[in-house]
Legacy VTK file of the C-alpha trace (Angstrom):
# vtk DataFile Version 3.0
C-alpha trace
ASCII
DATASET POLYDATA
POINTS 109 float
11.317 -48.914 15.398
14.602 -50.501 13.932
17.279 -50.885 16.701
20.602 -50.047 15.615
23.270 -53.026 15.859
25.486 -52.422 18.915
29.361 -51.962 18.154
31.428 -55.171 18.811
34.657 -54.139 20.605
37.558 -56.232 20.697
39.539 -56.636 23.881
42.314 -54.347 24.497
45.532 -56.269 22.685
48.087 -57.728 25.052
50.085 -59.001 22.090
49.520 -57.197 18.721
52.157 -59.015 16.811
50.838 -62.273 18.004
47.434 -61.304 16.954
48.614 -60.205 13.565
50.414 -63.542 13.105
47.174 -65.520 13.816
45.236 -63.122 11.589
47.656 -63.624 8.827
47.653 -67.452 8.956
43.785 -67.697 9.511
43.295 -65.115 6.210
45.530 -66.989 4.445
43.713 -70.263 5.012
40.524 -68.627 4.495
41.879 -67.390 0.903
43.195 -70.369 -0.258
40.071 -72.341 0.912
37.315 -70.219 -0.270
38.183 -70.160 -4.169
41.386 -71.288 -5.097
45.130 -71.048 -3.780
47.101 -68.303 -5.326
50.409 -67.029 -4.867
49.199 -63.323 -4.152
47.105 -64.721 -1.119
50.066 -64.533 1.140
50.614 -60.923 0.246
47.114 -60.025 0.820
46.995 -61.635 4.321
50.426 -60.212 5.043
49.416 -56.629 4.123
45.595 -56.989 5.855
47.355 -58.248 9.007
49.887 -55.075 9.002
47.106 -53.112 8.778
45.317 -54.622 11.690
48.335 -54.268 13.983
48.855 -50.969 13.394
45.371 -50.135 14.124
45.485 -52.176 17.237
48.748 -50.460 18.161
47.143 -47.277 18.005
44.421 -48.154 20.431
41.650 -49.474 17.908
39.346 -51.778 19.297
36.139 -51.444 17.494
35.850 -53.819 15.037
33.556 -51.424 12.735
36.565 -49.188 12.656
39.091 -51.809 11.874
36.988 -53.146 8.954
37.099 -49.705 7.756
40.611 -49.060 7.952
41.321 -52.381 6.173
38.928 -51.307 3.361
40.465 -48.120 3.123
44.148 -49.009 3.067
43.722 -52.328 1.097
42.306 -50.100 -1.812
45.832 -49.212 -2.805
46.966 -53.106 -2.873
47.310 -54.331 -6.383
44.342 -56.887 -6.600
44.813 -57.375 -10.190
46.202 -61.138 -9.506
43.663 -61.986 -7.387
39.699 -62.888 -7.300
39.323 -60.821 -4.037
39.098 -57.223 -3.441
39.541 -54.938 -0.169
35.680 -55.444 0.755
36.195 -59.321 0.681
39.234 -59.085 2.569
37.839 -56.740 5.262
34.558 -58.794 5.462
37.024 -61.746 5.773
38.901 -60.152 8.799
35.579 -59.354 10.350
34.073 -63.058 10.173
37.624 -64.544 11.253
37.787 -62.001 14.314
33.987 -62.777 15.075
34.614 -66.452 15.060
37.626 -66.013 17.537
35.523 -64.093 20.125
32.795 -66.853 19.699
30.242 -64.616 17.881
28.047 -66.291 15.367
28.143 -64.147 12.063
25.709 -65.902 10.376
22.177 -64.584 9.460
22.488 -60.931 11.226
22.797 -63.010 14.844
LINES 1 110
109 0 1 2 3 4 5 6 7 8 9 10 11 12 13 14 15 16 17 18 19 20 21 22 23 24 25 26 27 28 29 30 31 32 33 34 35 36 37 38 39 40 41 42 43 44 45 46 47 48 49 50 51 52 53 54 55 56 57 58 59 60 61 62 63 64 65 66 67 68 69 70 71 72 73 74 75 76 77 78 79 80 81 82 83 84 85 86 87 88 89 90 91 92 93 94 95 96 97 98 99 100 101 102 103 104 105 106 107 108
């Protein structure tokens, strides 16, 4: 029988603003290097970081719930000047967070 994937829980936040700044910087770098640098990448990274910080300040530590929140709230973002969408952004945030925790996100590990 297939085993469910256990949830990934982030450590409780001590400084959500600092986490948000880190996320914004790393997401912007990822956006600029993954495809091409675009002016809108800064706005995308800023909005995703705002969502993340608010969720963390409200006590959310579950990575899956954070990803869903980013997908849901980024649906209202205007991606018309970008090659990305809300799912790519949420997945990138997840990968960046997993990497920061030392968890390999490749190949279902």
